[in-house]
N, C-alpha and C positions, 0 to 999 in steps of 0.2 A: 715509473716510466712514463713519459709524456705520450700523447697520441701519435706523434710522428715515429717515435721509437717503436711503438707497439705495431704500427703499419708496416715499418722496416722489418720487423721481426717476422711477422706474418708473411710477408712477401718471401724473405729468405726460406722460411719453412717450407712454403709452396714450390719454391725452386728445388729444395732438398728432395721432397716427395717425388719429383720428376725426373731427377737425375739419373741418367742411363737407362730410363725406361723406353721401350720400343717406339712409343708414341707419347705425344703430350697432348693429343686430343684425338677423338674420332678420325679414322683413316686406316688405309693399308697400302702397301705397294702396288696391290692389283688395281685399287681406286685411282692411285696416282698414274699408273700406265694407261687406264681407261680414259681418265681425263686428258691426258697428252694427246692421245688418239683423237679425241673429241675437238681438241683445239685446232689441229693441223688443218692444212698443210703450214709447216714452218721453214724457214731458211735452213740450209744444211747445219749451220752453227748459230742457232738462234741466241740472241742477247736475252738474258732471262733475268727479271728481278724476282726473287724469292722473298716476299715481304713477311716478316714474323717467321723467319726460318727455323726458330728452335735449334735442336742439334743438328738439323740438316738433313733429315733422311730424305725429303723430296729433292732438295738441292743437289745430293749426291747422285740420285737417281737421274735427274735432268741432264746432269753433267755427262753421266756415264753412258746412258742409253739414248740420249737426244743429241750428244755432242755439243750441248748447250755451255756458253760461257755465262756463268751465274754470278750474280750480285746479291749475297745473302745478308739480309739486313735484321738485326734483332737488337735488343737493349739488354740482353744477358749476356755479358763478356765470357763467362764459362762455356756457354752453348757455342759462341763463335771460336773460342780457342779449340774446343774439341772437334768442331766441324773442320777447321783448317787443318788440324793434325790428321783427321782421317781422309780428307781430300789428298793431302800430301802423300799418306800411307799407300793409297790407291792410284797414285801417279795422276791425280787430277788437280794438282797444285796451281796448274796454270789456267785452269778453267772455273775456279771457284774463288771469289774474292769476298771476304766477310767485311761487314761495315757496322760499327755499333752505333745506331740512331733510331730515332722513331721512323716507323715505316711510312709515315705521311710526312717527313721532313727530309727526304733524300735530296741533297744538294748536287742534282745532275742536270744536264741539258734536256731540253724537250725533246721527245722522240728516241730516246735513249734505248728502249728495249722493244723487242718484238713480242716478248710474252711477259705478262706479269702474273705470277702465281702467289696465291694466298690461300693455302689448304689448313683450315682450322685457326685462322689467326685474326681474322677482320674484326671480331667482336672486340679486341682491344682498343680500337679507334672509333669503331661504329662503321657499319655498311656504308651510309651515305657520305661520311667524311672520306672514306676510303675512295669511294668512287670518284669524288671531285678532285682529291689529290693525285690520283694515278692516271687520270685521263691524258694529261699533257705529256705524260712519259712514254706513252704507247707510239711506236712508229707506225707510219702509214701501213695498213693492213695488220697491224698489231692485235693482240688478242688478251683479254683478261680472264683467268681461271680463278674463281673465288668461291669457297664453301661457306655457306651462312646457315644459322639454325632458324628454323621458321615452324610456324604453326601448322599442324596437318588437320587438326579438330575444327570445325566451326564453333564449338562451344567448349573449350578445354575445362578440365576440372577446376574448381576453385583454388585447390592447393597448388596445382602445377602453375596456374597463372599467376598466383601471387608469388610463388618462388621466382619465376623468370622475370616478373615485374621487378622485383627487388635487385636481380642479379644482371639482367640484360634483356630488356623488353623486346619480345618477339613479334614477328609480322607475319603475315601469309604470304604464300607464293605470289600472289597477284599483287600484294602490296610491295613487295620487293621488286617484282618486274616493272610496276609503275614508276618506282624510285630510279631503278636503273635506266629506264627511258628518260625520265626528267634530268637525269645526270648526263644524257647525251649518248647512250648506249643502245645497241640492239640487242635482244636477247637471242643468241644463236642456239643455245641448247640449256635445258634444264634437267638435272639427273640427281634423284635422292641417292644418298648414299646407303649401301646396304647395312642391315642391322648387326651384321657380325663386325663392321668397322668399329662399332661403339665397344664391343665387348672383348673380342679376340686379342686385339694389340693394345687396348687403352684401359678399360675399366677392370678386366680381370688382373693384368699384372698390376695395375695401381691399388686393387684390393688387397693383394698380396703384400705390397709395400706398406700399405697402411698398418697392417698387423705387425709389422717388423720394427717401426720406428720407435725412438724414444719419445714418449709423450711428454716429458719434462722439458724437452728443449723450448727455448723461448719463441712463442708465436705457433707453436706446433699444436697445443688444443684447438685454435681457432682453424688453423689449416685442416686438421682432421675432421673437425665438425663440417667445414664447408664442403669438402669431398664426400663424406658419407652422405649428407643430405643430396648433393648432386646425384650419386649413384642410386639412393634410394628412390629418388624422384624419376630417374629414367626405369628403374625397375618395376615402379607402380603405375607410371603414366607415360611410358614410352611411346605409345600409340597416338599421343597428343601432338607431338613435335618430332622433328628430324633434322638432320644436316642434309643439305641439299647443294650440289654444285651449279653454279651458273656460269654459262661461257658466253662471254659479253665482248662486243666489238663496237668501237666507238663509231657513232653516226660521223660521217665526213661533214665537214663545215659547209654551210650553205654554198650552192654553187649558182652563179649569175650566167645566164645566156640571154641575150636579147632583151635584158632588162628585168628578167623574171627571176625572183629568189626562192629556191626551193631547197629543202634538206633531204637528201636521199641516203639510204643504205644500201650498199653494194655487197654482196656475199656470195660463196659458192652455192650452187644448186643443190637441192635436196631431191630425192625420188618424189616428194609431195609437190615439189614445184613442176614437174614435167607437164602436167596438163596446162598450167598457167603460161609455160614457156611457149607452147603450141598455139596457145591463145593470142599471145603477143605477136608471134611471126605470122600468124593468119591474118591478123589486123594490120600489120605494117606491110606486107606485101601483097601484090595483085594476085598471086597464085599459091598453091601450097607447096611449091618447089622447095623453098627454104626449110619448111617443116620437115619435109621428107628428108632432105639432106642431114637434119641435126638428128633425126631419129636414126639414120644410117651411120652416121658417126658415132653414136652412141654404142651402136652395136660392133662398131669396128675397134679392137684392142690395139691395132696399130696405129690408130689416130687418135682415139679418145685419151685424154690426161685427166684423171681427176683432180678436182680443185681449180680447173680453168675453164669452167662453165659458169658464168656469173649473172645472177638476177639482180636487178635493182629494185627495191621495194620502197612503196610510198609511206608516209608516216604511220598508216594503218596497216601496215605489213602487207599490203597488196602488191604482187609483183607487176612491175609496170615497163621493165626494160630488161635488155638482154644482151650479152657479148660472149662471144665464143674464141677459144684459142685451142686448135689441135695440131697435131704433128704433121708437119710437112717436110720436105728436103729442098736443100738448095746445093746444086752441084754433088748430089749424093750425101751432103751433111746434114744432120738435124736441124730443123728450124720449126717455126710456128706460123701458122696462117690464123689472122684475125678475120672471122667470118662465120656466120652472120652477125651483124648488130641490128638491134631491133628496138622500138619504143611503141607502146600505145600510142594511137593519135592523139587521145586526151592528155598525154604527158609528155608530148614532143616539144622540143625547143625550150626545155627547161632545166636541162642538165643531166636527166636520167640515164641518157646513153653514155655521156661523159663518165658518168660514175661508175658504170659497169666496165668499160673500157680501161679506166685508170686502175680499178681494182684487179682486173684480169692481169694487166701488164705488170702490176707490182707483185702479184702471186706469181708469174712467170719468173721475175728477176729473182725472188726469193728461192725458187727452186732450182736456181742455176741456170736457167734458159737464157739465150743472148738474142738471136736473131729473129725478128717477128716481120712477116710480110703482110700486106693488106692490098686489095683492090677495092678504090673507092674514090670519092669525091676530093679532089686535090684542095678544095677550100675548107675541109672539114679535119682530115687526119693529120695535117702537120703539127696542130695545136698539141698533140700527144708526143712529138717528135719524130714524126715519119717525114722522110725526104724521098725523091725520086729514087727507085730501087737501081735504076741504071748507073746512079753515082757508086754503088757498090759493085758494079759489074754483075748485077742480078738481071734476069729478063724472065718475062712469063712465057708459058708454053703455048701462047697464042697471041694473036695480033691484039694489042692494046695501046691507047695513047700512052706515052712516056710518063706524063704526068700524073696518071691514075695509078701506075703500078709503083708502090710505095714500100720502103723498109725502114726498119730502125734497129739499132743496136742497143740493148739493154745495158751492155757493160763496154764502154768505149776502150777499155784496156785489153780487151781479146779481139783475136782477128775474126772478120766475117768472111764465110765462104762466098764465093762467087759462082756463077752458073745459072742453069735454067731450074726454075721452081717445079718440083714433083708435088701435085697436090694429093691428098688422100683419094682413094678411089670413089667414095661418094660424091665427090665434086663433079666427077664425070669427065675429068681431063685425063 
């Protein structure tokens, strides 16, 4: 048999070893749910690319529990056929579409997906290649969830280093983070997979399968040897390497304001950002009033909406800008108030504020919100789509110039309520 025939036989033997196993790599449903939570917030019915879906364990969970419309991509047609059949059996046939192609060659328009999911599959095309290929596919505000094998030991054992150098060269977390940033992403989160994700649903069932297969099948001796070596390596040197998840969000393209070009990253705030947000507000405004309002809004469950408090960070990850959307009402109907918005003096007039505002509005739209009101400079906010609120029949609860009280509809197919704005109590109105 020629070399090509031998390779094909080994590949088919590898697929046979994995057929009908719970997992084709380390992972668990619990981990999928955890990563889905870390990736949020997402639109009500997110468009998801499951890259290297295999039999579709994650694709089915994303469709069933997140209401996602999943494009599941793989090169092994039996996996895709099984996934399509299972999706139909569960009543998810309209939510799961299967595509046979390489995960870095998907022929779809730019910005086609809100979420790209690659759980245990990126090694087949390489981390760097995947990040380059997928960035264009993410919609504004989109997120990439990818798991990658990485070193945990600064000086791994010679045997494990030689093994992975021959199979799939590994890097450290720091090197993978640098690669993600170089590819145009911000690292929103990093989470090591638990050890039982290796054994409970992958290596233990796989070991049982290895003991039952016919070793005389063409390509099977090589497939058995490869998997036994991998399992032995994990058992003996598991502390030297791990699978870890990266939650990545693309940096926005460079923004130009007044001739200055700067690339900013805007994302939802975390608890660690609160001191930096306070510093931004104190630096941007003459008193602490806005700082106190934001603190009060955080403590008001009727006003605060998780995922709509946005910070803009500089290339070194330092927070420099801020924008907040909270719940208000117009004529008794739910709406959002944009306030406050602030930027450190050193970063003003370079697009940091715009990045935070656009990201907040995009997140609100993805949540199904519609009406947003803002009181501000009429020369600034129309660039985002705001127009005088009076055109909608909306008025402020206090005297204000008509051109300064503005509103916008995030979905022009939906009706907009009219009436007086009722701000949250912390605004003092």
